[in-house]
ZAMAR-52658 format. One record per residue: residue number from 1; residue in three letters; x, y, z of N, C-alpha, C, O in turn. Coordinates in Angstrom, 1 decimal. Example, Ala and Ser with C-alpha at 12.3 -4.5 7.8 and 13.67 -1.06 7.14 Angstrom:
2
+-----+-----+--------+--------+--------+--------+--------+--------+--------+--------+--------+--------+--------+--------+
:   n : res :    npx :    npy :    npz :   capx :   capy :   capz :    cpx :    cpy :    cpz :    opx :    opy :    opz :
+-----+-----+--------+--------+--------+--------+--------+--------+--------+--------+--------+--------+--------+--------+
:   1 : ALA :   13.2 :   -5.7 :    7.8 :   12.3 :   -4.5 :    7.8 :   13.2 :   -3.3 :    7.8 :   14.2 :   -3.3 :    8.5 :
:   2 : SER :   12.8 :   -2.2 :    7.1 :   13.7 :   -1.1 :    7.1 :   12.9 :    0.0 :    7.9 :   13.4 :    1.1 :    8.0 :
+-----+-----+--------+--------+--------+--------+--------+--------+--------+--------+--------+--------+--------+--------+
This chain:
134
+-----+-----+--------+--------+--------+--------+--------+--------+--------+--------+--------+--------+--------+--------+
:   n : res :    npx :    npy :    npz :   capx :   capy :   capz :    cpx :    cpy :    cpz :    opx :    opy :    opz :
+-----+-----+--------+--------+--------+--------+--------+--------+--------+--------+--------+--------+--------+--------+
:   1 : MET :  -20.3 :  -34.9 :    2.9 :  -21.5 :  -34.2 :    2.7 :  -21.8 :  -34.1 :    1.2 :  -20.9 :  -33.9 :    0.4 :
:   2 : ALA :  -23.0 :  -34.2 :    0.8 :  -23.4 :  -34.2 :   -0.6 :  -23.3 :  -32.8 :   -1.1 :  -23.3 :  -31.8 :   -0.4 :
:   3 : THR :  -23.1 :  -32.7 :   -2.4 :  -23.0 :  -31.4 :   -3.1 :  -24.4 :  -30.8 :   -3.1 :  -25.4 :  -31.4 :   -3.4 :
:   4 : GLN :  -24.4 :  -29.5 :   -2.7 :  -25.7 :  -28.8 :   -2.6 :  -25.9 :  -27.8 :   -3.7 :  -26.8 :  -27.0 :   -3.6 :
:   5 : GLY :  -25.1 :  -27.9 :   -4.7 :  -25.3 :  -26.9 :   -5.8 :  -24.6 :  -25.7 :   -5.7 :  -23.8 :  -25.5 :   -4.7 :
:   6 : ARG :  -24.8 :  -24.8 :   -6.6 :  -24.0 :  -23.5 :   -6.6 :  -24.6 :  -22.5 :   -5.6 :  -25.8 :  -22.3 :   -5.6 :
:   7 : LYS :  -23.7 :  -21.9 :   -4.8 :  -24.2 :  -20.8 :   -3.9 :  -23.4 :  -19.6 :   -4.2 :  -22.2 :  -19.5 :   -3.8 :
:   8 : ASN :  -24.0 :  -18.6 :   -4.8 :  -23.4 :  -17.3 :   -5.0 :  -22.2 :  -17.3 :   -6.0 :  -21.6 :  -16.2 :   -6.2 :
:   9 : VAL :  -21.9 :  -18.4 :   -6.7 :  -20.9 :  -18.3 :   -7.7 :  -21.3 :  -19.0 :   -8.9 :  -22.2 :  -19.9 :   -8.9 :
:  10 : HIS :  -20.8 :  -18.6 :  -10.1 :  -21.1 :  -19.3 :  -11.3 :  -19.9 :  -20.2 :  -11.6 :  -18.8 :  -19.7 :  -11.9 :
:  11 : GLY :  -20.1 :  -21.5 :  -11.5 :  -19.0 :  -22.4 :  -11.6 :  -19.3 :  -23.7 :  -11.1 :  -20.3 :  -24.3 :  -11.3 :
:  12 : LYS :  -18.4 :  -24.2 :  -10.2 :  -18.4 :  -25.6 :   -9.8 :  -19.5 :  -25.8 :   -8.7 :  -19.8 :  -24.8 :   -8.0 :
:  13 : ALA :  -20.1 :  -26.9 :   -8.7 :  -21.1 :  -27.3 :   -7.7 :  -20.4 :  -27.5 :   -6.4 :  -19.2 :  -28.0 :   -6.4 :
:  14 : GLY :  -21.0 :  -27.2 :   -5.3 :  -20.4 :  -27.5 :   -4.0 :  -19.7 :  -26.3 :   -3.4 :  -19.3 :  -26.4 :   -2.2 :
:  15 : VAL :  -19.6 :  -25.2 :   -4.1 :  -18.9 :  -24.1 :   -3.5 :  -20.0 :  -23.4 :   -2.6 :  -21.0 :  -23.0 :   -3.1 :
:  16 : ARG :  -19.7 :  -23.2 :   -1.4 :  -20.7 :  -22.7 :   -0.4 :  -20.8 :  -21.2 :   -0.4 :  -21.8 :  -20.6 :   -0.1 :
:  17 : PHE :  -19.7 :  -20.5 :   -0.6 :  -19.7 :  -19.0 :   -0.6 :  -18.7 :  -18.5 :   -1.6 :  -17.7 :  -19.1 :   -2.0 :
:  18 : LYS :  -18.9 :  -17.2 :   -2.0 :  -18.0 :  -16.5 :   -2.8 :  -16.9 :  -15.9 :   -2.0 :  -17.3 :  -15.2 :   -1.0 :
:  19 : ALA :  -15.7 :  -16.0 :   -2.4 :  -14.6 :  -15.4 :   -1.7 :  -14.8 :  -13.8 :   -1.7 :  -14.9 :  -13.3 :   -2.8 :
:  20 : PRO :  -14.8 :  -13.2 :   -0.6 :  -15.1 :  -11.7 :   -0.5 :  -13.9 :  -10.9 :   -0.9 :  -14.0 :   -9.7 :   -1.0 :
:  21 : TYR :  -12.7 :  -11.5 :   -1.0 :  -11.5 :  -10.7 :   -1.1 :  -10.7 :  -11.2 :   -2.3 :  -10.2 :  -12.3 :   -2.3 :
:  22 : ASN :  -10.7 :  -10.3 :   -3.4 :  -10.0 :  -10.8 :   -4.6 :   -8.8 :   -9.9 :   -4.9 :   -8.5 :   -8.9 :   -4.1 :
:  23 : THR :   -8.2 :  -10.1 :   -6.0 :   -7.0 :   -9.4 :   -6.4 :   -7.2 :   -7.9 :   -6.5 :   -6.3 :   -7.1 :   -6.1 :
:  24 : SER :   -8.3 :   -7.5 :   -7.2 :   -8.5 :   -6.1 :   -7.4 :   -8.7 :   -5.3 :   -6.1 :   -8.3 :   -4.2 :   -6.0 :
:  25 : LYS :   -9.4 :   -6.0 :   -5.1 :   -9.6 :   -5.3 :   -3.8 :   -8.3 :   -5.1 :   -3.1 :   -8.0 :   -4.1 :   -2.5 :
:  26 : ARG :   -7.4 :   -6.2 :   -3.2 :   -6.1 :   -6.1 :   -2.5 :   -5.2 :   -5.0 :   -3.2 :   -4.6 :   -4.3 :   -2.4 :
:  27 : LYS :   -5.2 :   -5.0 :   -4.5 :   -4.4 :   -3.9 :   -5.2 :   -4.9 :   -2.5 :   -4.8 :   -4.1 :   -1.6 :   -4.6 :
:  28 : SER :   -6.2 :   -2.4 :   -4.8 :   -6.8 :   -1.1 :   -4.4 :   -6.5 :   -0.7 :   -3.0 :   -6.2 :    0.5 :   -2.7 :
:  29 : GLU :   -6.5 :   -1.7 :   -2.1 :   -6.2 :   -1.4 :   -0.7 :   -4.7 :   -1.0 :   -0.6 :   -4.4 :   -0.1 :    0.2 :
:  30 : LEU :   -3.8 :   -1.6 :   -1.3 :   -2.4 :   -1.3 :   -1.3 :   -2.2 :    0.1 :   -1.9 :   -1.3 :    0.8 :   -1.3 :
:  31 : ARG :   -2.9 :    0.5 :   -2.9 :   -2.8 :    1.8 :   -3.5 :   -3.2 :    2.9 :   -2.4 :   -2.5 :    3.9 :   -2.3 :
:  32 : ASN :   -4.3 :    2.6 :   -1.7 :   -4.8 :    3.5 :   -0.7 :   -3.8 :    3.6 :    0.4 :   -3.5 :    4.7 :    0.9 :
:  33 : LEU :   -3.2 :    2.5 :    0.9 :   -2.3 :    2.5 :    2.0 :   -1.0 :    3.2 :    1.6 :   -0.4 :    3.9 :    2.5 :
:  34 : VAL :   -0.5 :    3.0 :    0.4 :    0.8 :    3.6 :    0.1 :    0.6 :    5.1 :   -0.1 :    1.5 :    5.9 :    0.2 :
:  35 : THR :   -0.6 :    5.5 :   -0.5 :   -0.8 :    7.0 :   -0.6 :   -0.9 :    7.6 :    0.8 :   -0.4 :    8.7 :    1.0 :
:  36 : GLU :   -1.5 :    6.9 :    1.7 :   -1.6 :    7.4 :    3.1 :   -0.2 :    7.4 :    3.8 :    0.1 :    8.3 :    4.6 :
:  37 : LEU :    0.6 :    6.4 :    3.4 :    2.0 :    6.4 :    4.0 :    2.8 :    7.6 :    3.5 :    3.6 :    8.1 :    4.2 :
:  38 : ILE :    2.6 :    7.9 :    2.2 :    3.3 :    9.1 :    1.7 :    2.8 :   10.4 :    2.3 :    3.6 :   11.2 :    2.6 :
:  39 : VAL :    1.5 :   10.5 :    2.5 :    0.9 :   11.7 :    3.1 :    1.3 :   11.8 :    4.6 :    1.7 :   12.9 :    5.0 :
:  40 : HIS :    1.2 :   10.8 :    5.4 :    1.3 :   10.9 :    6.8 :    2.7 :   10.4 :    7.3 :    3.1 :   10.7 :    8.5 :
:  41 : GLY :    3.4 :    9.6 :    6.6 :    4.7 :    9.1 :    7.0 :    4.7 :    7.8 :    7.7 :    5.7 :    7.1 :    7.9 :
:  42 : ARG :    3.5 :    7.4 :    8.2 :    3.4 :    6.1 :    8.9 :    1.9 :    5.7 :    8.8 :    1.0 :    6.5 :    8.7 :
:  43 : VAL :    1.7 :    4.3 :    8.8 :    0.4 :    3.8 :    8.8 :    0.4 :    2.5 :    9.5 :    1.4 :    1.7 :    9.5 :
:  44 : SER :   -0.8 :    2.2 :   10.2 :   -0.9 :    0.9 :   11.0 :   -1.7 :   -0.1 :   10.2 :   -2.9 :    0.2 :    9.8 :
:  45 : VAL :   -1.2 :   -1.3 :    9.9 :   -1.8 :   -2.3 :    9.1 :   -1.6 :   -3.7 :    9.7 :   -0.8 :   -3.8 :   10.7 :
:  46 : THR :   -2.2 :   -4.7 :    9.2 :   -1.9 :   -6.1 :    9.6 :   -0.5 :   -6.5 :    9.1 :    0.0 :   -5.8 :    8.2 :
:  47 : SER :    0.1 :   -7.5 :    9.7 :    1.4 :   -7.8 :    9.3 :    1.5 :   -8.3 :    7.9 :    2.5 :   -8.1 :    7.2 :
:  48 : GLY :    0.6 :   -9.0 :    7.4 :    0.6 :   -9.5 :    6.0 :    0.6 :   -8.4 :    5.0 :    1.3 :   -8.4 :    4.0 :
:  49 : MET :   -0.3 :   -7.5 :    5.3 :   -0.4 :   -6.3 :    4.4 :    0.8 :   -5.4 :    4.5 :    1.2 :   -4.7 :    3.6 :
:  50 : GLY :    1.4 :   -5.4 :    5.7 :    2.6 :   -4.6 :    5.9 :    3.8 :   -5.0 :    5.1 :    4.5 :   -4.1 :    4.6 :
:  51 : GLN :    3.9 :   -6.3 :    4.9 :    5.0 :   -6.8 :    4.0 :    4.9 :   -6.3 :    2.6 :    5.8 :   -5.9 :    2.0 :
:  52 : ASP :    3.6 :   -6.4 :    2.1 :    3.4 :   -6.0 :    0.7 :    3.5 :   -4.5 :    0.6 :    4.0 :   -3.9 :   -0.4 :
:  53 : LEU :    3.1 :   -3.8 :    1.6 :    3.1 :   -2.3 :    1.6 :    4.6 :   -1.8 :    1.6 :    4.9 :   -0.9 :    0.9 :
:  54 : LYS :    5.4 :   -2.5 :    2.4 :    6.9 :   -2.1 :    2.5 :    7.5 :   -2.3 :    1.1 :    8.3 :   -1.4 :    0.7 :
:  55 : SER :    7.3 :   -3.4 :    0.4 :    7.9 :   -3.6 :   -0.9 :    7.4 :   -2.6 :   -1.9 :    8.2 :   -2.1 :   -2.7 :
:  56 : LEU :    6.1 :   -2.3 :   -1.9 :    5.6 :   -1.3 :   -2.8 :    6.1 :    0.1 :   -2.5 :    6.5 :    0.9 :   -3.5 :
:  57 : ALA :    6.2 :    0.5 :   -1.3 :    6.7 :    1.8 :   -0.9 :    8.2 :    1.9 :   -1.2 :    8.6 :    3.0 :   -1.7 :
:  58 : ASP :    8.9 :    0.9 :   -1.0 :   10.4 :    1.0 :   -1.4 :   10.6 :    1.1 :   -2.9 :   11.5 :    1.8 :   -3.3 :
:  59 : ARG :    9.7 :    0.4 :   -3.6 :    9.8 :    0.6 :   -5.1 :    9.5 :    2.0 :   -5.5 :   10.1 :    2.6 :   -6.4 :
:  60 : LEU :    8.5 :    2.6 :   -4.9 :    8.1 :    4.0 :   -5.3 :    9.2 :    5.0 :   -4.9 :    9.4 :    5.9 :   -5.6 :
:  61 : VAL :    9.9 :    4.8 :   -3.7 :   11.0 :    5.6 :   -3.4 :   12.1 :    5.5 :   -4.3 :   12.8 :    6.5 :   -4.6 :
:  62 : THR :   12.3 :    4.3 :   -4.8 :   13.4 :    4.1 :   -5.8 :   13.0 :    4.8 :   -7.1 :   13.9 :    5.4 :   -7.7 :
:  63 : TYR :   11.8 :    4.8 :   -7.5 :   11.3 :    5.6 :   -8.6 :   11.6 :    7.1 :   -8.4 :   12.0 :    7.8 :   -9.3 :
:  64 : ALA :   11.3 :    7.5 :   -7.2 :   11.4 :    9.0 :   -6.9 :   12.9 :    9.4 :   -6.9 :   13.3 :   10.5 :   -7.2 :
:  65 : LYS :   13.8 :    8.5 :   -6.5 :   15.2 :    8.8 :   -6.5 :   15.7 :    9.0 :   -7.9 :   16.6 :    9.8 :   -8.2 :
:  66 : VAL :   15.2 :    8.2 :   -8.9 :   15.6 :    8.4 :  -10.3 :   15.0 :    9.7 :  -10.8 :   15.7 :   10.5 :  -11.3 :
:  67 : GLY :   13.7 :    9.9 :  -10.6 :   13.1 :   11.2 :  -10.8 :   12.8 :   11.7 :  -12.2 :   12.4 :   12.8 :  -12.4 :
:  68 : ASP :   13.0 :   10.8 :  -13.2 :   12.6 :   11.2 :  -14.6 :   11.2 :   11.0 :  -14.9 :   10.4 :   10.5 :  -14.0 :
:  69 : LEU :   10.8 :   11.4 :  -16.0 :    9.3 :   11.4 :  -16.4 :    8.8 :   10.0 :  -16.4 :    7.7 :    9.7 :  -16.0 :
:  70 : HIS :    9.6 :    9.1 :  -17.0 :    9.1 :    7.7 :  -17.0 :    8.8 :    7.1 :  -15.7 :    7.8 :    6.5 :  -15.5 :
:  71 : HIS :    9.7 :    7.3 :  -14.7 :    9.5 :    6.8 :  -13.3 :    8.4 :    7.6 :  -12.6 :    7.7 :    7.0 :  -11.8 :
:  72 : ARG :    8.2 :    8.8 :  -13.0 :    7.1 :    9.6 :  -12.4 :    5.7 :    9.0 :  -12.9 :    4.8 :    8.9 :  -12.1 :
:  73 : ARG :    5.7 :    8.6 :  -14.1 :    4.4 :    8.0 :  -14.7 :    4.2 :    6.6 :  -14.1 :    3.1 :    6.2 :  -13.9 :
:  74 : LEU :    5.3 :    5.9 :  -13.9 :    5.1 :    4.6 :  -13.2 :    4.6 :    4.7 :  -11.8 :    3.7 :    4.0 :  -11.4 :
:  75 : ALA :    5.1 :    5.7 :  -11.1 :    4.6 :    5.9 :   -9.7 :    3.1 :    6.5 :   -9.7 :    2.4 :    6.2 :   -8.9 :
:  76 : ALA :    2.8 :    7.3 :  -10.8 :    1.5 :    7.9 :  -10.8 :    0.4 :    6.8 :  -11.1 :   -0.7 :    7.0 :  -10.8 :
:  77 : SER :    0.8 :    5.7 :  -11.7 :   -0.1 :    4.6 :  -11.9 :   -0.5 :    3.9 :  -10.6 :   -1.5 :    3.1 :  -10.5 :
:  78 : VAL :    0.3 :    4.1 :   -9.5 :    0.0 :    3.5 :   -8.2 :   -0.6 :    4.5 :   -7.2 :   -1.6 :    4.2 :   -6.5 :
:  79 : VAL :    0.0 :    5.7 :   -7.1 :   -0.4 :    6.6 :   -6.1 :   -1.7 :    7.3 :   -6.5 :   -1.9 :    7.7 :   -7.6 :
:  80 : ARG :   -2.6 :    7.5 :   -5.5 :   -3.9 :    8.1 :   -5.8 :   -3.7 :    9.6 :   -6.0 :   -2.9 :   10.2 :   -5.3 :
:  81 : PRO :   -4.5 :   10.2 :   -7.0 :   -4.3 :   11.6 :   -7.3 :   -5.2 :   12.5 :   -6.4 :   -6.2 :   13.0 :   -6.8 :
:  82 : ILE :   -4.9 :   12.6 :   -5.1 :   -5.6 :   13.5 :   -4.2 :   -4.8 :   14.7 :   -3.9 :   -3.6 :   14.8 :   -4.3 :
:  83 : VAL :   -5.4 :   15.7 :   -3.3 :   -4.7 :   16.9 :   -3.0 :   -4.5 :   17.0 :   -1.5 :   -5.4 :   16.8 :   -0.7 :
:  84 : ILE :   -3.2 :   17.1 :   -1.1 :   -2.9 :   17.1 :    0.3 :   -3.1 :   18.5 :    0.9 :   -3.8 :   18.7 :    1.9 :
:  85 : ASP :   -2.6 :   19.5 :    0.2 :   -2.7 :   20.9 :    0.7 :   -3.4 :   21.7 :   -0.4 :   -3.0 :   21.8 :   -1.5 :
:  86 : GLU :   -4.5 :   22.4 :    0.1 :   -5.4 :   23.1 :   -0.8 :   -4.7 :   24.4 :   -1.3 :   -4.9 :   24.8 :   -2.5 :
:  87 : LYS :   -3.9 :   25.0 :   -0.5 :   -3.2 :   26.3 :   -0.8 :   -2.2 :   26.1 :   -2.0 :   -2.2 :   26.8 :   -3.0 :
:  88 : THR :   -1.3 :   25.1 :   -1.8 :   -0.3 :   24.9 :   -2.7 :   -0.6 :   23.9 :   -3.8 :    0.0 :   23.8 :   -4.9 :
:  89 : GLY :   -1.7 :   23.1 :   -3.6 :   -2.1 :   22.1 :   -4.6 :   -1.2 :   20.9 :   -4.6 :   -1.0 :   20.2 :   -5.6 :
:  90 : LEU :   -0.5 :   20.6 :   -3.4 :    0.4 :   19.5 :   -3.3 :   -0.3 :   18.2 :   -3.4 :   -1.3 :   18.0 :   -2.7 :
:  91 : THR :    0.2 :   17.3 :   -4.2 :   -0.3 :   15.9 :   -4.2 :    0.7 :   14.9 :   -3.6 :    1.8 :   15.3 :   -3.5 :
:  92 : PRO :    0.2 :   13.7 :   -3.3 :    1.2 :   12.7 :   -2.8 :    2.3 :   12.4 :   -3.8 :    3.5 :   12.1 :   -3.4 :
:  93 : LEU :    2.0 :   12.4 :   -5.1 :    3.1 :   12.2 :   -6.1 :    4.1 :   13.3 :   -6.0 :    5.3 :   13.0 :   -6.1 :
:  94 : ASP :    3.7 :   14.6 :   -5.9 :    4.6 :   15.7 :   -5.8 :    5.5 :   15.5 :   -4.5 :    6.7 :   15.8 :   -4.5 :
:  95 : LYS :    4.9 :   15.2 :   -3.4 :    5.6 :   15.0 :   -2.2 :    6.6 :   13.9 :   -2.3 :    7.7 :   14.0 :   -1.7 :
:  96 : LEU :    6.2 :   12.8 :   -2.9 :    7.1 :   11.7 :   -3.1 :    8.4 :   12.1 :   -3.9 :    9.5 :   11.7 :   -3.5 :
:  97 : PHE :    8.2 :   12.8 :   -5.0 :    9.3 :   13.1 :   -5.9 :   10.0 :   14.4 :   -5.5 :   11.2 :   14.5 :   -5.8 :
:  98 : ASP :    9.4 :   15.3 :   -4.7 :   10.1 :   16.5 :   -4.3 :   10.7 :   16.4 :   -2.9 :   11.8 :   17.1 :   -2.7 :
:  99 : GLU :   10.1 :   15.7 :   -2.0 :   10.6 :   15.6 :   -0.6 :   11.2 :   14.3 :   -0.2 :   12.3 :   14.2 :    0.3 :
: 100 : ILE :   10.4 :   13.2 :   -0.4 :   10.8 :   11.9 :    0.1 :   12.0 :   11.3 :   -0.7 :   13.0 :   10.9 :   -0.2 :
: 101 : GLY :   11.9 :   11.3 :   -2.1 :   12.9 :   10.7 :   -2.9 :   14.3 :   11.4 :   -2.8 :   15.2 :   10.6 :   -2.6 :
: 102 : PRO :   14.4 :   12.7 :   -2.9 :   15.7 :   13.3 :   -2.7 :   16.3 :   13.1 :   -1.3 :   17.5 :   13.2 :   -1.2 :
: 103 : GLY :   15.5 :   12.9 :   -0.3 :   16.0 :   12.6 :    1.0 :   16.7 :   11.3 :    1.2 :   17.5 :   11.1 :    2.1 :
: 104 : TYR :   16.5 :   10.4 :    0.3 :   17.1 :    9.1 :    0.3 :   18.2 :    8.8 :   -0.8 :   18.5 :    7.7 :   -1.1 :
: 105 : LYS :   18.7 :    9.9 :   -1.3 :   19.7 :    9.8 :   -2.4 :   20.9 :    9.0 :   -2.0 :   21.5 :    8.2 :   -2.8 :
: 106 : ALA :   21.4 :    9.1 :   -0.8 :   22.6 :    8.4 :   -0.3 :   22.3 :    7.0 :    0.2 :   23.2 :    6.3 :    0.5 :
: 107 : ARG :   21.1 :    6.7 :    0.4 :   20.7 :    5.4 :    1.0 :   20.5 :    4.3 :   -0.1 :   19.9 :    4.6 :   -1.2 :
: 108 : GLN :   21.0 :    3.1 :    0.1 :   20.9 :    2.1 :   -0.9 :   19.8 :    1.1 :   -0.7 :   19.9 :   -0.1 :   -1.0 :
: 109 : GLY :   18.7 :    1.5 :   -0.2 :   17.5 :    0.6 :    0.1 :   17.1 :    0.7 :    1.5 :   17.8 :    1.3 :    2.3 :
: 110 : GLY :   16.0 :    0.0 :    1.8 :   15.5 :   -0.1 :    3.2 :   15.0 :    1.3 :    3.6 :   15.4 :    1.8 :    4.7 :
: 111 : TYR :   14.0 :    1.8 :    2.8 :   13.5 :    3.1 :    3.1 :   12.3 :    3.1 :    4.1 :   12.0 :    4.1 :    4.7 :
: 112 : THR :   11.8 :    1.9 :    4.3 :   10.7 :    1.8 :    5.3 :   11.0 :    0.7 :    6.3 :   11.9 :   -0.1 :    6.1 :
: 113 : ARG :   10.4 :    0.8 :    7.5 :   10.5 :   -0.2 :    8.5 :    9.1 :   -0.5 :    9.1 :    8.2 :    0.3 :    9.0 :
: 114 : SER :    9.0 :   -1.7 :    9.7 :    7.8 :   -2.1 :   10.3 :    8.1 :   -2.4 :   11.8 :    9.0 :   -3.2 :   12.1 :
: 115 : LEU :    7.2 :   -1.9 :   12.6 :    7.4 :   -2.1 :   14.1 :    6.1 :   -2.9 :   14.6 :    5.0 :   -2.5 :   14.3 :
: 116 : LYS :    6.4 :   -3.9 :   15.3 :    5.2 :   -4.7 :   15.8 :    4.4 :   -4.0 :   16.8 :    5.0 :   -3.4 :   17.7 :
: 117 : LEU :    3.1 :   -4.2 :   16.8 :    2.2 :   -3.7 :   17.8 :    1.5 :   -4.9 :   18.4 :    1.9 :   -6.1 :   18.1 :
: 118 : THR :    0.6 :   -4.6 :   19.3 :   -0.2 :   -5.7 :   19.9 :   -1.2 :   -6.2 :   18.9 :   -1.5 :   -5.5 :   17.9 :
: 119 : ASN :   -1.8 :   -7.3 :   19.1 :   -2.8 :   -7.8 :   18.2 :   -4.0 :   -7.0 :   18.2 :   -4.4 :   -6.4 :   19.3 :
: 120 : ARG :   -4.8 :   -7.0 :   17.1 :   -6.0 :   -6.2 :   17.0 :   -7.1 :   -6.9 :   17.9 :   -7.1 :   -8.1 :   18.0 :
: 121 : GLN :   -7.9 :   -6.0 :   18.6 :   -8.8 :   -6.5 :   19.6 :   -9.9 :   -7.4 :   19.0 :  -10.3 :   -8.4 :   19.6 :
: 122 : GLY :  -10.4 :   -7.0 :   17.8 :  -11.6 :   -7.7 :   17.2 :  -11.3 :   -9.1 :   16.8 :  -12.1 :  -10.0 :   17.1 :
: 123 : ASP :  -10.3 :   -9.3 :   16.0 :  -10.0 :  -10.6 :   15.4 :   -8.6 :  -11.2 :   15.8 :   -8.2 :  -12.2 :   15.2 :
: 124 : ASN :   -7.9 :  -10.5 :   16.7 :   -6.6 :  -10.9 :   17.1 :   -5.6 :  -11.0 :   16.0 :   -4.6 :  -11.8 :   16.0 :
: 125 : ALA :   -5.7 :  -10.1 :   15.0 :   -4.8 :  -10.1 :   13.9 :   -3.5 :   -9.4 :   14.3 :   -3.6 :   -8.3 :   15.0 :
: 126 : PRO :   -2.3 :   -9.9 :   14.0 :   -1.1 :   -9.2 :   14.3 :   -1.0 :   -7.9 :   13.6 :   -1.1 :   -7.9 :   12.3 :
: 127 : MET :   -0.7 :   -6.8 :   14.3 :   -0.6 :   -5.5 :   13.7 :    0.8 :   -4.9 :   13.7 :    1.6 :   -5.3 :   14.5 :
: 128 : VAL :    1.1 :   -4.1 :   12.7 :    2.4 :   -3.5 :   12.6 :    2.2 :   -2.0 :   12.2 :    1.2 :   -1.6 :   11.6 :
: 129 : ILE :    3.2 :   -1.2 :   12.5 :    3.3 :    0.2 :   12.0 :    4.3 :    0.2 :   10.9 :    5.5 :   -0.2 :   11.2 :
: 130 : VAL :    4.0 :    0.6 :    9.7 :    4.9 :    0.8 :    8.6 :    5.2 :    2.3 :    8.5 :    4.3 :    3.1 :    8.4 :
: 131 : GLU :    6.5 :    2.7 :    8.6 :    6.9 :    4.1 :    8.5 :    8.2 :    4.2 :    7.7 :    8.9 :    3.3 :    7.5 :
: 132 : PHE :    8.4 :    5.5 :    7.2 :    9.6 :    5.8 :    6.5 :   10.8 :    5.9 :    7.5 :   10.6 :    6.5 :    8.6 :
: 133 : VAL :   11.9 :    5.4 :    7.2 :   13.1 :    5.6 :    8.0 :   13.6 :    7.0 :    7.8 :   13.7 :    7.5 :    6.7 :
: 134 : LYS :   14.0 :    7.6 :    8.9 :   14.5 :    9.0 :    8.9 :   15.9 :    9.1 :    8.4 :   16.4 :   10.2 :    8.3 :
+-----+-----+--------+--------+--------+--------+--------+--------+--------+--------+--------+--------+--------+--------+
């Protein structure tokens, strides 16, 4: 088929559409998902996103096990600054460093697990539940 010129992108001729999913969107989605995982303890995602979420969550728990200011700031660059509890002013970062991290002091890794679910109804994407290991 002949080249039809540029469509929605500045660059090469023949590109028919602009990719709707880029690195910044993926990074933002991972930040949102890891924050929800810290708040709720489990989250349901597609299997591809689940693998990335597990590695990021395990890294954050390792930061929380160390617990110093440097690692708190590294984790704060990833976790969203929302308030979980209005009365106490608890944030996901506080929950990670005060509750989740000290609970895994004796464990040498493998802080999260993924359990397979059925495929999603709309697009048949394989789904998993990512949760913290008790």
